[in-house]
Structure formats: C-alpha cells, structure tokens
FIKOLZA-1660 file (N, C-alpha, C; in steps of 0.1 Angstrom, whole numbers, plus 5000, padded with zeros to 4 digits):
% residues 145
   i   px   py   pz ch aa at
   1 4166 4335 7248  A  M  N
   1 4173 4322 7243  A  M CA
   1 4188 4320 7250  A  M  C
   2 4186 4307 7254  A  E  N
   2 4196 4304 7263  A  E CA
   2 4209 4301 7253  A  E  C
   3 4220 4303 7261  A  A  N
   3 4234 4303 7254  A  A CA
   3 4235 4289 7251  A  A  C
   4 4243 4284 7242  A  I  N
   4 4246 4272 7238  A  I CA
   4 4260 4268 7248  A  I  C
   5 4259 4254 7250  A  L  N
   5 4271 4251 7260  A  L CA
   5 4278 4249 7248  A  L  C
   6 4294 4249 7254  A  R  N
   6 4303 4248 7247  A  R CA
   6 4310 4234 7252  A  R  C
   7 4314 4225 7244  A  Q  N
   7 4320 4214 7249  A  Q CA
   7 4333 4210 7239  A  Q  C
   8 4340 4201 7242  A  A  N
   8 4348 4195 7236  A  A CA
   8 4350 4181 7237  A  A  C
   9 4353 4177 7225  A  G  N
   9 4352 4159 7225  A  G CA
   9 4367 4152 7220  A  G  C
  10 4367 4142 7221  A  A  N
  10 4379 4135 7215  A  A CA
  10 4374 4121 7209  A  A  C
  11 4380 4118 7195  A  I  N
  11 4377 4104 7193  A  I CA
  11 4392 4097 7193  A  I  C
  12 4392 4087 7201  A  P  N
  12 4406 4078 7205  A  P CA
  12 4402 4072 7195  A  P  C
  13 4416 4069 7189  A  F  N
  13 4418 4060 7175  A  F CA
  13 4431 4052 7177  A  F  C
  14 4431 4041 7170  A  Q  N
  14 4445 4034 7170  A  Q CA
  14 4446 4025 7155  A  Q  C
  15 4456 4022 7152  A  H  N
  15 4458 4011 7140  A  H CA
  15 4462 3998 7148  A  H  C
  16 4454 3988 7144  A  G  N
  16 4456 3974 7146  A  G CA
  16 4461 3966 7130  A  G  C
  17 4460 3956 7134  A  A  N
  17 4461 3944 7123  A  A CA
  17 4450 3942 7115  A  A  C
  18 4439 3947 7122  A  D  N
  18 4427 3947 7113  A  D CA
  18 4423 3963 7109  A  D  C
  19 4432 3973 7107  A  G  N
  19 4431 3986 7106  A  G CA
  19 4426 3994 7115  A  G  C
  20 4420 4007 7109  A  L  N
  20 4416 4020 7118  A  L CA
  20 4404 4012 7128  A  L  C
  21 4408 4017 7144  A  R  N
  21 4396 4014 7151  A  R CA
  21 4394 4024 7163  A  R  C
  22 4380 4026 7164  A  V  N
  22 4381 4038 7173  A  V CA
  22 4375 4031 7187  A  V  C
  23 4375 4044 7198  A  L  N
  23 4368 4039 7210  A  L CA
  23 4357 4048 7213  A  L  C
  24 4346 4039 7216  A  L  N
  24 4333 4044 7221  A  L CA
  24 4331 4042 7234  A  L  C
  25 4323 4049 7243  A  I  N
  25 4320 4049 7255  A  I CA
  25 4307 4051 7259  A  I  C
  26 4302 4042 7268  A  T  N
  26 4287 4046 7271  A  T CA
  26 4285 4058 7280  A  T  C
  27 4273 4067 7279  A  S  N
  27 4270 4077 7285  A  S CA
  27 4266 4076 7297  A  S  C
  28 4266 4081 7308  A  R  N
  28 4265 4078 7322  A  R CA
  28 4248 4077 7325  A  R  C
  29 4242 4087 7318  A  G  N
  29 4228 4088 7315  A  G CA
  29 4219 4075 7311  A  G  C
  30 4221 4075 7298  A  S  N
  30 4211 4067 7288  A  S CA
  30 4218 4055 7284  A  S  C
  31 4231 4053 7290  A  G  N
  31 4242 4041 7283  A  G CA
  31 4242 4042 7268  A  G  C
  32 4238 4054 7260  A  R  N
  32 4241 4051 7245  A  R CA
  32 4257 4052 7243  A  R  C
  33 4262 4049 7231  A  W  N
  33 4272 4048 7228  A  W CA
  33 4279 4065 7221  A  W  C
  34 4287 4068 7228  A  V  N
  34 4290 4083 7225  A  V CA
  34 4309 4084 7222  A  V  C
  35 4313 4093 7224  A  I  N
  35 4329 4099 7224  A  I CA
  35 4330 4105 7237  A  I  C
  36 4344 4104 7244  A  P  N
  36 4345 4111 7253  A  P CA
  36 4344 4127 7251  A  P  C
  37 4337 4133 7259  A  K  N
  37 4332 4148 7258  A  K CA
  37 4329 4155 7270  A  K  C
  38 4333 4168 7273  A  G  N
  38 4327 4178 7281  A  G CA
  38 4330 4190 7280  A  G  C
  39 4326 4197 7294  A  G  N
  39 4330 4211 7292  A  G CA
  39 4344 4217 7291  A  G  C
  40 4342 4229 7284  A  I  N
  40 4361 4232 7285  A  I CA
  40 4357 4246 7299  A  I  C
  41 4368 4236 7304  A  E  N
  41 4371 4246 7321  A  E CA
  41 4379 4258 7317  A  E  C
  42 4379 4267 7323  A  K  N
  42 4386 4278 7321  A  K CA
  42 4401 4278 7324  A  K  C
  43 4411 4281 7314  A  G  N
  43 4424 4280 7312  A  G CA
  43 4428 4268 7306  A  G  C
  44 4418 4261 7301  A  F  N
  44 4422 4250 7288  A  F CA
  44 4414 4254 7277  A  F  C
  45 4423 4251 7265  A  T  N
  45 4423 4251 7254  A  T CA
  45 4408 4240 7248  A  T  C
  46 4402 4238 7240  A  P  N
  46 4392 4231 7237  A  P CA
  46 4398 4214 7234  A  P  C
  47 4412 4216 7227  A  A  N
  47 4421 4203 7228  A  A CA
  47 4422 4199 7239  A  A  C
  48 4431 4211 7247  A  Q  N
  48 4435 4204 7259  A  Q CA
  48 4422 4196 7270  A  Q  C
  49 4409 4205 7267  A  A  N
  49 4398 4197 7274  A  A CA
  49 4395 4185 7268  A  A  C
  50 4395 4183 7254  A  A  N
  50 4391 4168 7248  A  A CA
  50 4401 4158 7254  A  A  C
  51 4413 4161 7252  A  E  N
  51 4424 4153 7261  A  E CA
  51 4421 4146 7272  A  E  C
  52 4416 4159 7281  A  R  N
  52 4413 4154 7296  A  R CA
  52 4400 4144 7297  A  R  C
  53 4391 4151 7286  A  E  N
  53 4379 4141 7290  A  E CA
  53 4381 4124 7284  A  E  C
  54 4391 4124 7275  A  A  N
  54 4396 4111 7271  A  A CA
  54 4401 4104 7281  A  A  C
  55 4408 4111 7290  A  Y  N
  55 4417 4102 7303  A  Y CA
  55 4404 4102 7312  A  Y  C
  56 4399 4108 7316  A  E  N
  56 4386 4109 7323  A  E CA
  56 4377 4100 7323  A  E  C
  57 4371 4098 7311  A  E  N
  57 4359 4088 7309  A  E CA
  57 4364 4077 7305  A  E  C
  58 4376 4076 7293  A  A  N
  58 4378 4064 7288  A  A CA
  58 4393 4061 7290  A  A  C
  59 4400 4061 7299  A  G  N
  59 4412 4057 7304  A  G CA
  59 4422 4057 7294  A  G  C
  60 4423 4068 7285  A  V  N
  60 4436 4066 7275  A  V CA
  60 4442 4079 7272  A  V  C
  61 4456 4079 7267  A  I  N
  61 4462 4088 7269  A  I CA
  61 4470 4087 7253  A  I  C
  62 4472 4099 7249  A  G  N
  62 4479 4100 7236  A  G CA
  62 4482 4112 7230  A  G  C
  63 4486 4114 7217  A  T  N
  63 4484 4127 7211  A  T CA
  63 4473 4134 7206  A  T  C
  64 4468 4143 7207  A  I  N
  64 4459 4151 7203  A  I CA
  64 4460 4157 7190  A  I  C
  65 4448 4157 7178  A  S  N
  65 4453 4167 7170  A  S CA
  65 4451 4183 7172  A  S  C
  66 4460 4187 7166  A  E  N
  66 4460 4203 7167  A  E CA
  66 4446 4211 7162  A  E  C
  67 4442 4205 7150  A  L  N
  67 4431 4210 7144  A  L CA
  67 4417 4203 7147  A  L  C
  68 4406 4208 7150  A  P  N
  68 4397 4200 7154  A  P CA
  68 4392 4192 7139  A  P  C
  69 4384 4180 7139  A  L  N
  69 4377 4174 7129  A  L CA
  69 4366 4182 7124  A  L  C
  70 4360 4190 7133  A  G  N
  70 4349 4195 7135  A  G CA
  70 4339 4197 7145  A  G  C
  71 4328 4202 7143  A  V  N
  71 4319 4205 7153  A  V CA
  71 4306 4198 7153  A  V  C
  72 4297 4193 7164  A  F  N
  72 4287 4186 7161  A  F CA
  72 4276 4191 7172  A  F  C
  73 4265 4194 7170  A  T  N
  73 4254 4199 7179  A  T CA
  73 4246 4187 7185  A  T  C
  74 4243 4187 7197  A  Y  N
  74 4231 4178 7203  A  Y CA
  74 4224 4184 7215  A  Y  C
  75 4213 4179 7217  A  D  N
  75 4208 4185 7232  A  D CA
  75 4213 4177 7242  A  D  C
  76 4216 4184 7251  A  K  N
  76 4221 4178 7264  A  K CA
  76 4216 4180 7277  A  K  C
  77 4211 4167 7282  A  R  N
  77 4201 4166 7294  A  R CA
  77 4209 4171 7306  A  R  C
  78 4204 4186 7311  A  L  N
  78 4211 4187 7325  A  L CA
  78 4206 4179 7339  A  L  C
  79 4213 4182 7348  A  S  N
  79 4211 4171 7360  A  S CA
  79 4197 4175 7364  A  S  C
  80 4190 4187 7361  A  S  N
  80 4177 4193 7362  A  S CA
  80 4165 4188 7353  A  S  C
  81 4170 4179 7343  A  G  N
  81 4162 4172 7334  A  G CA
  81 4160 4183 7321  A  G  C
  82 4164 4197 7324  A  V  N
  82 4162 4207 7310  A  V CA
  82 4172 4202 7300  A  V  C
  83 4167 4201 7290  A  L  N
  83 4177 4199 7278  A  L CA
  83 4182 4214 7272  A  L  C
  84 4196 4210 7272  A  R  N
  84 4202 4226 7266  A  R CA
  84 4210 4224 7253  A  R  C
  85 4211 4232 7243  A  P  N
  85 4218 4228 7232  A  P CA
  85 4234 4227 7236  A  P  C
  86 4239 4220 7228  A  A  N
  86 4255 4221 7232  A  A CA
  86 4263 4220 7219  A  A  C
  87 4273 4226 7214  A  A  N
  87 4282 4224 7206  A  A CA
  87 4296 4216 7207  A  A  C
  88 4300 4207 7202  A  V  N
  88 4310 4199 7207  A  V CA
  88 4322 4201 7197  A  V  C
  89 4334 4204 7200  A  E  N
  89 4345 4208 7188  A  E CA
  89 4353 4193 7191  A  E  C
  90 4353 4184 7183  A  V  N
  90 4359 4173 7183  A  V CA
  90 4373 4174 7177  A  V  C
  91 4381 4164 7186  A  Y  N
  91 4396 4162 7179  A  Y CA
  91 4398 4149 7178  A  Y  C
  92 4406 4145 7172  A  A  N
  92 4413 4130 7168  A  A CA
  92 4422 4129 7178  A  A  C
  93 4425 4117 7187  A  L  N
  93 4432 4113 7196  A  L CA
  93 4438 4100 7193  A  L  C
  94 4452 4101 7189  A  R  N
  94 4461 4088 7188  A  R CA
  94 4463 4083 7200  A  R  C
  95 4457 4071 7203  A  V  N
  95 4459 4065 7217  A  V CA
  95 4474 4057 7215  A  V  C
  96 4478 4062 7230  A  E  N
  96 4494 4057 7233  A  E CA
  96 4495 4050 7244  A  E  C
  97 4485 4051 7252  A  Q  N
  97 4484 4042 7264  A  Q CA
  97 4472 4041 7267  A  Q  C
  98 4469 4029 7272  A  K  N
  98 4453 4025 7282  A  K CA
  98 4455 4021 7293  A  K  C
  99 4449 4033 7302  A  L  N
  99 4452 4028 7316  A  L CA
  99 4445 4017 7323  A  L  C
 100 4450 4012 7333  A  K  N
 100 4442 4000 7343  A  K CA
 100 4430 4009 7351  A  K  C
 101 4436 4021 7355  A  K  N
 101 4428 4030 7362  A  K CA
 101 4426 4043 7358  A  K  C
 102 4412 4047 7359  A  W  N
 102 4411 4061 7355  A  W CA
 102 4398 4067 7361  A  W  C
 103 4395 4078 7364  A  P  N
 103 4384 4082 7370  A  P CA
 103 4370 4077 7370  A  P  C
 104 4364 4076 7357  A  E  N
 104 4350 4070 7356  A  E CA
 104 4350 4057 7351  A  E  C
 105 4361 4050 7356  A  R  N
 105 4361 4035 7348  A  R CA
 105 4350 4024 7353  A  R  C
 106 4346 4029 7366  A  K  N
 106 4335 4021 7372  A  K CA
 106 4321 4027 7364  A  K  C
 107 4318 4036 7360  A  E  N
 107 4306 4042 7355  A  E CA
 107 4304 4041 7339  A  E  C
 108 4311 4034 7332  A  R  N
 108 4313 4036 7316  A  R CA
 108 4317 4022 7311  A  R  C
 109 4309 4017 7302  A  Q  N
 109 4317 4006 7293  A  Q CA
 109 4327 4013 7281  A  Q  C
 110 4335 4004 7278  A  L  N
 110 4341 4011 7266  A  L CA
 110 4342 3996 7254  A  L  C
 111 4342 4004 7244  A  K  N
 111 4344 3992 7232  A  K CA
 111 4352 3998 7223  A  K  C
 112 4365 3993 7217  A  W  N
 112 4370 3994 7206  A  W CA
 112 4363 3988 7194  A  W  C
 113 4363 3994 7181  A  M  N
 113 4356 3992 7171  A  M CA
 113 4360 3999 7156  A  M  C
 114 4353 3993 7148  A  S  N
 114 4357 3998 7132  A  S CA
 114 4349 4011 7133  A  S  C
 115 4354 4019 7123  A  I  N
 115 4344 4031 7123  A  I CA
 115 4332 4029 7117  A  I  C
 116 4329 4021 7107  A  A  N
 116 4316 4017 7104  A  A CA
 116 4306 4010 7115  A  A  C
 117 4313 4004 7124  A  D  N
 117 4303 3998 7134  A  D CA
 117 4301 4009 7142  A  D  C
 118 4311 4019 7147  A  A  N
 118 4309 4032 7155  A  A CA
 118 4300 4041 7149  A  A  C
 119 4299 4044 7135  A  A  N
 119 4291 4052 7128  A  A CA
 119 4275 4046 7133  A  A  C
 120 4274 4033 7130  A  R  N
 120 4259 4026 7132  A  R CA
 120 4253 4028 7145  A  R  C
 121 4265 4028 7157  A  L  N
 121 4259 4027 7170  A  L CA
 121 4255 4041 7174  A  L  C
 122 4267 4049 7169  A  V  N
 122 4262 4066 7177  A  V CA
 122 4248 4069 7173  A  V  C
 123 4240 4077 7179  A  K  N
 123 4226 4084 7179  A  K CA
 123 4228 4097 7167  A  K  C
 124 4239 4107 7177  A  E  N
 124 4235 4118 7167  A  E CA
 124 4247 4120 7153  A  E  C
 125 4237 4124 7145  A  R  N
 125 4241 4123 7131  A  R CA
 125 4255 4132 7130  A  R  C
 126 4255 4141 7137  A  G  N
 126 4270 4150 7136  A  G CA
 126 4280 4142 7142  A  G  C
 127 4278 4136 7151  A  M  N
 127 4290 4126 7158  A  M CA
 127 4293 4115 7147  A  M  C
 128 4286 4110 7139  A  R  N
 128 4286 4100 7131  A  R CA
 128 4296 4106 7117  A  R  C
 129 4291 4117 7115  A  L  N
 129 4299 4125 7100  A  L CA
 129 4313 4127 7107  A  L  C
 130 4316 4130 7119  A  L  N
 130 4331 4131 7123  A  L CA
 130 4336 4120 7124  A  L  C
 131 4332 4110 7127  A  L  N
 131 4338 4095 7129  A  L CA
 131 4342 4091 7113  A  L  C
 132 4331 4094 7104  A  L  N
 132 4335 4092 7088  A  L CA
 132 4349 4101 7085  A  L  C
 133 4349 4113 7090  A  R  N
 133 4354 4123 7085  A  R CA
 133 4372 4119 7091  A  R  C
 134 4371 4113 7105  A  L  N
 134 4384 4107 7107  A  L CA
 134 4388 4094 7099  A  L  C
 135 4379 4087 7094  A  Q  N
 135 4382 4079 7083  A  Q CA
 135 4391 4082 7072  A  Q  C
 136 4383 4092 7067  A  E  N
 136 4388 4101 7055  A  E CA
 136 4404 4106 7055  A  E  C
 137 4406 4115 7069  A  V  N
 137 4416 4120 7070  A  V CA
 137 4427 4112 7070  A  V  C
 138 4424 4099 7080  A  D  N
 138 4436 4088 7082  A  D CA
 138 4438 4080 7070  A  D  C
 139 4430 4078 7059  A  T  N
 139 4431 4074 7047  A  T CA
 139 4442 4082 7036  A  T  C
 140 4438 4096 7039  A  L  N
 140 4443 4105 7031  A  L CA
 140 4460 4104 7037  A  L  C
 141 4460 4105 7049  A  A  N
 141 4475 4106 7056  A  A CA
 141 4480 4096 7054  A  A  C
 142 4477 4083 7053  A  S  N
 142 4483 4069 7048  A  S CA
 142 4488 4069 7034  A  S  C
 143 4479 4076 7027  A  S  N
 143 4482 4076 7010  A  S CA
 143 4495 4085 7007  A  S  C
 144 4498 4092 7017  A  M  N
 144 4506 4105 7019  A  M CA
 144 4522 4100 7023  A  M  C
 145 4518 4088 7028  A  S  N
 145 4534 4087 7037  A  S CA
 145 4540 4073 7029  A  S  C
% end
C-alpha cells in the first residue's frame, strides 16, 4: 500500500463590507477551483507550509491560524499520471497583504467570493466542509468580541 501524501493548505479570508470572503484559486492541471495547498518541506511546520503555499500560489500574506480547521483527503494526480491519496491539513489565513507579483501569478486564476459560493465551486467534499467550518469559527469569534 502506498504512503499517503501529507500536504498543508490555507483558506485565505478577509472581512469586507459584504461580510466574510475567501480566496479560491484554479489548479494548474484541471483548472478546478481549490485552496492553495502543497507538500510540507523538511524543516517547515504544516502551518508554515500552508502560509508559503498561499504566498506562492495566490500572492497573499497574512496571519495563519495556530490550529488547523481540519483535514481533508483527495486523490492527487502525480506528473506520471498516477493517482495517490493525499491528506491536507488546512489552516485559516487572515489576509493582510495582496501582492502584485508572486511566483505562480501567470499559472492560476484567483477569485474572492462568499463561503456559500466557494462551497458550491469546490469539488472535494472535505474542502467544502472546511470552508463551512471557517464560517462557523468566524461567526463564533465575532459573537464573542
């Protein structure tokens, strides 16, 4: 049995006049809507890896949550065409800066949207559930402040 790939991902978010918004990006291969995510390199914590992926793939910088929102699994298609199971530890990233230039800006589309719209666009059920969890956590935090 093949080892499960370990990845880290971020859900970039911000509050605007129209409420909580999240940033989705397109995957390079299929062009489907996803969150920034990728492998966890040696010497990085999953939270640091998630923060780095948000910078490289979406051009955003901010404050990453200390605790993950949760984990989702999906089948990652490797460059060889083989599918490998992957588990993604997902963190919330409060966006403080949107860059004009970042490593993958020419390879992806970005779109800010409501959680409801994001949940409709993503294909992976686990990713959808974590988007909804971010909304729950945000609502709880707002009611406590």
